Structure formats: C-alpha cells, structure tokens
VEXROSE-269501 format. One record per residue (C-alpha): residue in one letter; x, y, z. Coordinates in steps of 0.5 Angstrom, whole numbers, padded with zeros to 4 digits, always signed. Each point is the difference from the previous one (the first is absolute). Layout:
<pts>
AXYZ
...
</pts>
This chain:
<pts>
M+0020-0074-0092
S+0000+0008+0001
D-0005+0003+0005
T-0001+0004-0006
T-0005-0005-0002
L-0005+0001+0005
T-0007+0002-0003
P-0001+0007+0003
K-0007+0000+0005
R-0006+0005-0003
T+0000+0006+0002
R-0004+0001+0006
T-0007+0004+0000
I-0005+0002+0005
A-0007-0002-0001
G+0003-0003-0007
I+0000+0008-0003
P+0008+0002-0003
F+0002+0006+0003
L-0005+0001+0006
G+0005-0001+0005
E+0004+0006-0003
A-0007+0004-0001
I-0002-0001+0007
L+0007+0003+0003
I+0001+0006-0005
A-0008+0001+0003
V+0002+0000+0007
V+0006+0004-0002
I-0004+0005-0003
G-0006+0000+0005
A+0005+0001+0006
Y+0003+0006-0003
F-0007+0003+0000
L-0002-0002+0007
F+0006+0002+0004
P+0004+0006-0004
Y+0003+0001+0007
N+0003-0006+0001
L+0004-0001-0007
A+0007-0001+0004
F-0002-0005+0004
L-0004-0004-0007
T+0006+0001-0003
R+0004-0003+0006
I-0005-0005-0001
L+0002+0000-0008
I+0008-0001+0001
M-0001-0006+0006
V-0004-0004-0005
L+0006+0000-0005
L+0004-0001+0005
V-0004-0007+0002
L-0001-0001-0007
S+0008-0001+0000
L-0001-0005+0006
D-0005-0004-0004
L+0004-0002-0006
V+0006-0001+0005
L-0004-0005+0005
G-0007-0001-0003
F+0002-0002-0006
A+0007-0002+0001
G+0000-0003+0007
I+0007+0005+0002
A-0001+0000+0008
T+0002+0008+0001
L-0001+0005+0005
G+0005+0005-0003
Q-0004+0003-0006
A+0002+0006+0004
A+0006+0000-0002
M-0002+0001-0008
Y-0005+0005+0002
G+0005+0004+0004
T+0005+0000-0005
G-0004+0002-0006
A-0003+0006+0005
Y+0007+0002+0001
A+0002-0001-0008
A-0005+0005-0002
G+0001+0005+0005
L+0007+0001-0001
F-0002+0000-0008
A-0005+0006+0002
V+0005+0003+0004
H+0006-0001-0005
V-0002-0001-0007
S-0006+0001-0001
G-0008+0001+0003
A-0003-0003-0006
P-0004-0005+0004
L-0001-0005-0006
P+0008-0001+0000
G+0000+0000+0007
L-0005-0006+0000
V+0005-0004-0005
V+0006+0001+0005
G-0004-0002+0006
A-0002-0006-0004
V+0007-0002-0003
A+0003+0002+0007
G-0005-0006+0004
A+0001-0004-0006
A+0008+0000+0000
L-0001-0001+0009
A-0004-0006-0001
F+0004-0003-0006
L+0006+0000+0004
S-0002-0002+0007
G-0005-0005-0004
L+0006-0004-0002
V+0002-0001+0006
L-0007+0000+0003
M-0003-0005-0004
R+0004-0006+0002
A-0002+0000+0007
K-0007-0003+0002
G-0005+0002+0006
L+0002+0003+0006
T+0007+0001-0002
L-0003+0004-0006
I-0005+0004+0004
M+0007+0002+0004
L+0004+0001-0005
T-0005+0006-0004
I-0001+0003+0007
A+0007+0000+0000
V+0001+0004-0006
A-0005+0005+0001
S+0003+0001+0007
I+0007+0001-0003
C-0004+0005-0005
L-0002+0004+0006
E+0007+0000+0003
I+0003+0003-0007
A-0005+0005+0000
N+0001+0002+0007
K+0007+0000-0001
A+0000+0004-0006
R-0002+0007+0003
D+0004+0004-0006
V-0004-0004-0005
T-0007-0002+0003
G-0001+0005+0005
G+0000-0005+0006
A-0005+0000+0005
D-0002+0007-0002
G-0003-0003-0007
L+0002+0002-0007
R-0003+0007-0002
G+0000+0005-0005
I-0003-0005-0005
R-0004+0005-0005
M-0005-0003-0005
E-0001+0002-0007
P-0007+0000-0003
V-0002-0007-0003
A+0002-0001-0007
G+0000+0007+0000
L-0006+0002+0001
F-0004-0002+0007
E+0004+0003+0006
F+0000-0002+0007
D-0005+0003+0004
F-0001+0002+0007
I-0007-0005+0000
G+0003-0005-0003
K-0004-0001-0007
T+0005-0001-0004
A+0004-0004+0005
Y-0006-0005+0001
W-0001-0001-0008
Y+0007-0001-0002
V+0001-0005+0006
F-0006-0004-0002
V+0001+0000-0008
V+0007-0003+0002
V-0003-0006+0004
F-0005-0001-0005
V+0005-0002-0005
V+0005-0004+0004
F-0007-0003+0002
L-0001-0001-0007
L+0006-0003-0001
L+0000-0005+0005
K-0006-0002-0001
R+0003-0002-0007
L+0006-0003+0003
A-0004-0004+0005
N-0003-0003-0007
A+0006-0001-0004
P+0005-0006+0000
L+0003+0004+0005
G-0004+0000+0005
Q-0003-0007-0001
S+0007-0002+0001
L+0001+0004+0006
R-0007-0004+0004
G+0003-0006-0002
I+0007+0002+0004
H-0005+0002+0005
E-0003-0006+0001
S+0005-0006-0002
P+0007+0004-0001
E+0003-0008-0001
R-0005-0002-0005
M+0001+0006-0004
A+0008-0001+0000
A-0002-0007-0002
I-0003+0002-0007
G+0006+0005-0001
A-0003+0006+0003
P+0006+0005+0002
V-0002+0001+0007
Y+0005+0005+0003
R+0000+0004-0006
R-0007+0000+0000
L-0001+0002+0008
V+0006+0006-0001
L-0004+0003-0006
A-0007+0000+0004
Y+0004+0002+0005
T+0004+0006-0004
L-0007+0002-0003
G-0003+0001+0007
G+0005+0004+0002
G-0001+0004-0006
I-0007+0001+0002
A+0001+0002+0007
G+0005+0005-0003
I-0005+0003-0004
A-0004+0000+0006
G+0006+0004+0005
A+0001+0005-0005
L-0008+0002-0001
A+0001+0001+0008
A+0006+0004-0001
Q-0003+0004-0006
V-0007+0001+0004
T+0002+0002+0007
Q+0007+0003-0003
L+0003-0003+0006
V+0004-0006+0002
S+0001-0003+0007
L+0004-0006+0002
E-0008-0003+0001
V+0001-0002-0007
Y+0004-0006+0002
S-0004-0001+0007
F-0002-0008+0002
N-0007+0003+0001
L-0001+0002-0007
S+0002-0007-0003
A-0004-0004+0006
E-0006+0005-0001
A+0000-0002-0008
L+0001-0008+0001
I-0007+0002+0005
M-0004+0004-0005
L+0002-0006-0005
I-0002-0005+0004
L-0007+0003+0002
G-0001+0000-0008
G+0002-0006-0002
T+0007-0002-0003
G+0001-0001-0007
R-0006+0003-0003
L+0002+0007-0001
Y-0007+0003+0002
G+0002-0002+0006
A+0005+0004+0002
I-0004+0006-0002
I-0006-0002+0004
G+0004-0002+0006
T+0004+0006+0000
V-0006+0005-0001
I-0003-0004+0007
F+0006+0001+0004
M+0002+0007-0001
T-0008+0002+0000
V+0000-0004+0007
H+0007+0003+0002
H-0003+0007-0001
V-0007+0000+0004
A+0003-0005+0005
A+0006+0004+0002
A-0004+0007-0001
A-0005-0003+0005
D+0006-0004+0004
P+0007+0002-0001
F+0003-0006+0005
N-0005-0006-0001
W-0002+0000-0007
L+0005-0006-0001
F-0005-0004+0003
L-0006+0001-0005
I+0006-0002-0006
G+0002-0007+0004
F-0008-0002+0000
M+0000+0002-0007
V+0006-0005-0002
L-0002-0005+0005
G-0007+0000-0003
V+0002+0000-0007
V+0006-0005+0001
F-0005-0005+0004
C-0007+0002-0004
L+0003+0001-0008
P+0007-0002+0000
K+0000+0003-0007
G-0002+0006+0002
L-0005+0005-0001
A+0000+0000-0007
H-0002-0008+0000
L-0006+0002+0004
P-0005+0001-0006
T+0002-0006-0002
A-0001-0004+0007
L-0007+0003+0001
T-0002-0003-0007
R+0002-0006+0002
L-0003+0000+0007
V-0007+0002-0003
R+0001-0006-0006
G+0001-0004+0006
R-0005+0001+0004
A-0005+0001-0006
</pts>
C-alpha cells in the first residue's frame, strides 16, 4: 500500500477562522513598519531568519531529520546569489532562483549520503558539511573574497520598479513578500499527501516502510526542499546587505536557528515565526543592555519552554485553554 493513500489532515485554523493566522501576520508586519520606521534593517533581518527557521522546521519538524548544518545551504545560497549579482545580473528575482537552486543542489548531493545516517552520526555529518563549505569559501579567495567577504554586489530595482533605498523600505517589503509566499507554499505542503507522509516518517519510519512508502527518497526530497528554502534565505541576506562573509557558514547560525525553532515549536510553521521573533527581539534588547551575559536570558527561556511547554510557545494558547477547562 502506498503512502499516497494517507488522508490529508484538515487545514488547521486559529479560533476556527480560516486565514486568521495569515491576516494577523500581515497586520503585525504592517504595524511594525509604522511603529519602527528606523529599525527596518533589523526587522528585515528577522524576516530572513524566519525563512531560515521555516526551512529547518520542514527538515526537522516535519521529516524528523536531526541537523545542525542548515547554515551550509544558507551560505551556499548567499554566495551563489552574490556571485550572480557581481558577474551576471543584479536583478533580485533571478538571484533568488540561483540561490534556491544552489541550496537545493547542495542539500540533494549531501542528502544522498546524510539520509543513510541517523542520530548523533547524522548531526555530526551535517556539521561537517557546513565546515567543509566554510573552508572552501575561505580558500577560494579569488572567487569568494575569503575572510574579507564577497563585495561589489549591486542590486537592480525589484521587478524593475522599486529601487533599494538607504532606509530599507524596499528591502523590508521585498523580503516579506518572499517569506509570505514561501510560508503559504509550506502550509499547503503540510496538508498535502507529501507533508502527511513526512509526518508519518517522523513518527515511525519502520511503519511507513512497511506500508510501502519510499522513506529514503522522501527524506532526501524533504532535505532538498529545506535546502532550497534556506538558499533563498541566504540569497535574500546577500541582496539586502550587499555583502557575503564567511559568517554565513558559521555553526552559531545553525544552532541559533534550532533554538528559535525549539522556542516556537516544531512542526507547526507558526512556531518557527514566533520563536524567531522572540529570540531575535530578546537578543537585540538583552545584548544592548548587557553584551556579555545576554545568553543567560536565552538559556532560561529555553529551559522554561522545554520543561513547561515541550511543544513550544505556539502551543501556549492550547495549554492555557486546557488548564482553564481542567480547573472548571
């Protein structure tokens, strides 16, 4: 029996209202634009990180692929888009496609090997892939700029109409539109047979294999899709900042993305958004107040979520509702 016979789950809604989550997301982005007009660069950075964490949610939250190397695809997408802008064209949208293809290609090639490993071995191998990419970028100084970074990136107007301005208005809306489109596609995928089969593989790969599901191929596909989305995030970062440094391959980037996902909740998509916004905001405020000890606050937050809300902050309304009903 094929896994395509699985019945897709009904699309999740908030408070029983269709598209309420999307409406809230758009309202928050519009509100942030008017409330923080001089912090658009930071808000844009949050949106880019949201996209990276969404890619990790697809890989880890849906397919159950344990990884600490998502920065490998992110960095590859950034360098690919940056080199495309320098040597071919500064058009933003083709650059996104190049970044997505580069991230997906790296994920596919490495995934052919990685998806045969499990547990700690898999985690270490994903870290190794990112480390190899970092070393290649550092050694290929004539191409990537090495430790000095890839410079000379000049972006053309988005769709030939909207020029990138110093304040960052165009970048903010450009990044949001890309993130929102990817979010809608992931939400549709989550309720499609492929998304349901990935959840089944996450819960019990042996059972899915027993009913005839191609577990290995589905894992490679999920890892490739996640790599493509991470590549888009990297391409956005390169286009907005117009600089690509070796930091795009850093282990800290992958680790922070994982913490953001844990805070928000895995396998829910909205959890990736909530966790990223909270982490980035706390990081920004706490690091400004105490540059040396801000990690203590992040650590306490993670411990609180792990012990009190194992499913993440996205599950908080449900947990509170059950608590109130239980007391009633």
